[in-house]
C-alpha positions as CSV (number, residue, x, y, z in Angstrom):
1,X,-16.1,-20.5,48.5
2,X,-18.9,-19.3,46.3
3,X,-18.0,-17.5,43.0
4,X,-19.7,-14.4,44.2
5,X,-17.6,-14.4,47.4
6,X,-14.4,-14.6,45.3
7,X,-15.4,-11.7,43.2
8,X,-16.4,-9.6,46.2
9,X,-13.1,-10.4,47.9
10,X,-11.1,-9.5,44.8
11,X,-12.8,-6.1,44.5
12,X,-12.2,-5.4,48.2
13,X,-8.5,-6.2,47.9
14,X,-8.2,-4.0,44.8
15,X,-9.9,-1.1,46.5
16,X,-7.6,-1.5,49.5
17,X,-4.5,-1.3,47.2
18,X,-5.9,1.9,45.5
19,X,-6.4,3.5,48.9
20,X,-2.9,2.6,50.1
21,X,-1.0,3.5,46.9
22,X,0.9,6.8,47.4
23,X,-0.4,9.8,45.4
24,X,1.6,10.8,42.5
25,X,3.9,13.7,43.4
26,X,2.7,17.0,41.9
27,X,5.1,18.7,39.5
28,X,6.6,21.8,41.2
29,X,5.7,25.2,39.7
30,X,8.9,26.8,38.6
31,X,10.2,30.2,37.4
32,X,13.3,30.6,35.3
33,X,15.3,33.4,33.5
34,X,13.7,34.0,30.1
35,X,10.2,33.1,31.1
36,X,7.3,35.2,29.8
37,X,5.5,37.1,32.5
38,X,2.2,38.9,32.0
39,X,1.3,42.0,34.1
40,X,-2.5,41.9,34.5
41,X,-4.1,45.0,36.0
42,X,-7.1,44.9,38.2
43,X,-9.3,46.1,35.3
44,X,-8.1,43.1,33.2
45,X,-5.7,44.8,30.8
46,X,-2.4,43.1,30.3
47,X,1.2,43.6,29.0
48,X,4.1,41.2,29.0
49,X,7.8,41.1,29.6
50,X,10.6,38.6,30.2
51,X,12.0,37.3,33.5
52,X,15.7,38.2,34.0
53,X,17.0,36.7,37.2
54,X,15.5,34.3,39.8
55,X,16.5,33.3,43.3
56,X,15.0,31.9,46.5
57,X,15.0,34.3,49.5
58,X,15.9,33.5,53.1
59,X,12.1,33.4,53.7
60,X,11.7,30.5,51.3
61,X,9.9,32.7,48.7
62,X,10.7,32.6,45.0
63,X,11.7,36.0,43.6
64,X,12.3,37.3,40.1
65,X,14.0,40.4,38.9
66,X,12.8,42.1,35.6
67,X,12.7,45.6,34.2
68,X,11.0,48.1,36.5
69,X,9.0,49.6,33.6
70,X,7.2,46.2,33.2
71,X,5.0,47.3,36.0
72,X,2.4,49.9,34.9
73,X,0.9,52.7,37.0
74,X,-2.2,50.6,37.7
75,X,-2.2,48.0,40.4
76,X,-2.1,44.4,39.3
77,X,-0.5,41.0,39.5
78,X,2.2,39.1,37.6
79,X,1.4,35.7,35.9
80,X,4.0,33.4,34.6
81,X,2.6,32.3,31.2
82,X,3.4,28.6,31.1
83,X,2.8,27.5,34.7
84,X,0.3,30.1,35.8
85,X,2.4,31.0,38.9
86,X,1.2,34.3,40.3
87,X,3.3,37.0,42.0
88,X,3.3,40.7,42.8
89,X,5.8,43.5,42.4
90,X,7.2,44.2,45.9
91,X,9.9,46.8,44.9
92,X,10.3,48.8,41.8
93,X,12.8,51.5,41.0
94,X,12.7,53.4,37.6
95,X,14.9,56.4,36.9
96,X,13.8,59.2,34.6
97,X,14.2,58.4,30.9
98,X,17.7,58.9,29.3
99,X,19.3,59.2,32.7
100,X,21.1,55.9,32.6
101,X,19.8,55.1,36.1
102,X,18.1,52.1,37.6
103,X,15.2,50.3,35.9
104,X,14.5,47.3,38.1
105,X,11.5,45.4,39.5
106,X,11.4,42.7,42.1
107,X,8.5,40.1,42.0
108,X,7.6,37.9,44.9
109,X,6.0,34.6,43.7
110,X,5.6,33.2,47.3
111,X,6.8,30.0,49.0
112,X,5.1,27.4,46.7
113,X,7.1,28.2,43.6
114,X,10.6,26.9,42.8
115,X,13.4,28.8,41.1
116,X,15.3,27.1,38.3
117,X,18.4,28.6,36.7
118,X,17.8,26.9,33.3
119,X,16.1,28.7,30.4
120,X,15.0,27.0,27.2
121,X,18.3,27.7,25.4
122,X,20.9,28.0,28.2
123,X,21.6,27.0,31.8
124,X,22.9,29.7,34.0
125,X,25.3,29.5,36.9
126,X,23.5,29.4,40.2
127,X,24.8,31.7,43.0
128,X,28.3,33.1,43.2
129,X,29.5,36.6,42.6
130,X,28.1,38.5,39.6
131,X,30.9,39.1,37.0
132,X,31.9,42.7,36.3
133,X,30.7,44.3,33.0
134,X,33.5,45.5,30.7
135,X,33.4,47.5,27.5
136,X,34.3,45.3,24.6
137,X,33.1,42.0,26.0
138,X,30.6,39.8,24.2
139,X,27.2,39.5,25.8
140,X,24.0,37.8,24.9
141,X,20.4,38.4,25.8
142,X,17.2,36.4,25.7
143,X,13.7,37.8,25.2
144,X,10.3,36.1,24.7
145,X,9.6,38.1,21.6
146,X,12.9,38.0,19.6
147,X,14.7,35.1,21.1
148,X,18.5,34.9,21.8
149,X,21.0,37.4,20.4
150,X,24.6,38.3,21.1
151,X,26.6,41.5,20.6
152,X,29.3,43.7,22.2
153,X,29.2,46.1,25.2
154,X,29.9,49.5,23.5
155,X,29.9,51.9,26.5
156,X,28.5,52.5,29.9
157,X,25.5,54.9,30.2
158,X,24.9,56.6,33.5
159,X,25.4,54.8,36.7
160,X,23.5,51.6,36.0
161,X,23.2,51.0,32.3
162,X,25.2,49.8,29.3
163,X,24.8,50.0,25.6
164,X,25.4,47.2,23.1
165,X,26.1,47.0,19.4
166,X,25.7,44.2,16.7
167,X,22.3,43.0,17.9
168,X,19.0,43.1,15.9
169,X,16.3,45.5,17.0
170,X,14.7,44.7,20.4
171,X,11.0,43.9,20.3
172,X,8.4,44.8,22.9
173,X,8.2,42.0,25.4
174,X,12.0,41.4,25.5
175,X,12.3,43.9,28.4
176,X,13.5,42.4,31.6
177,X,15.2,39.4,30.1
178,X,18.6,38.0,31.1
179,X,21.9,39.4,29.8
180,X,24.9,37.1,30.3
181,X,28.5,36.4,29.6
182,X,30.1,33.0,29.0
183,X,33.3,32.1,30.8
184,X,36.2,30.1,29.5
185,X,34.6,26.9,30.8
186,X,31.4,27.6,28.8
187,X,29.3,28.5,31.9
188,X,26.8,31.3,31.4
189,X,26.6,34.1,34.1
190,X,23.8,36.6,34.2
191,X,25.2,40.2,34.5
192,X,22.2,42.3,33.5
193,X,18.6,43.0,32.9
194,X,17.6,43.9,29.3
195,X,15.8,47.2,28.9
196,X,15.4,47.6,25.1
197,X,17.0,50.2,22.9
198,X,18.5,53.7,22.7
199,X,19.0,55.8,19.6
200,X,21.8,58.3,19.3
201,X,20.9,62.0,19.4
202,X,21.3,62.3,15.6
203,X,19.3,59.0,15.2
204,X,22.2,57.6,13.1
205,X,23.1,54.8,15.6
206,X,20.9,52.3,17.4
207,X,22.1,50.6,20.6
208,X,20.8,47.7,22.7
209,X,20.4,48.7,26.4
210,X,20.6,46.8,29.6
211,X,21.0,47.5,33.3
212,X,23.5,45.9,35.8
213,X,22.3,42.9,37.8
214,X,24.8,43.7,40.5
215,X,23.2,47.1,41.0
216,X,19.7,45.6,40.9
217,X,20.6,43.2,43.7
218,X,22.1,46.0,45.8
219,X,19.0,48.2,45.3
220,X,16.2,45.7,45.5
221,X,17.3,43.1,48.0
């Protein structure tokens, strides 16, 4: 066999192997509690919040629950910062200020996004009943602006909300993030959606504020 024939044959074999080799599996696009999400309006302006709870619907779509006030009055889309996953608010319920009512938003990210219960600092229990919220229990929350902080449930506020003490000031962008309790086995369970702060009427006390996840699921889904 001539040298040129050998080289040509080797190139042909290599090309055949390249064609037959399986393509590398694409990394799935995921959404998780604690993710930063940007609300980008049709005119290009943007604001940001934190994802509070995620799940996969019976239709195979990935959904996220955040604070309802994270959606502005202008139409727009939601973009998950790290992956670029895009979704839209499909249900939003926001009660009047200082009513203690619902403040929830449901985002549909579609069928090509995967939900993942792990945040950067904690892995949450997937599925199962949502624990009840009790005054005096220790809760933690996670926001993209201020990070992770823990405090105590001080009292219930209206039908849907709860006040907390012993936490540092909430920062814009934390809204919508997960609020959770940890059971005796060390497992974290999401119980609420962080809303920000509330100051007492005489401005002498500052409270953290979150809304019940159980109520959000009843209202939105």
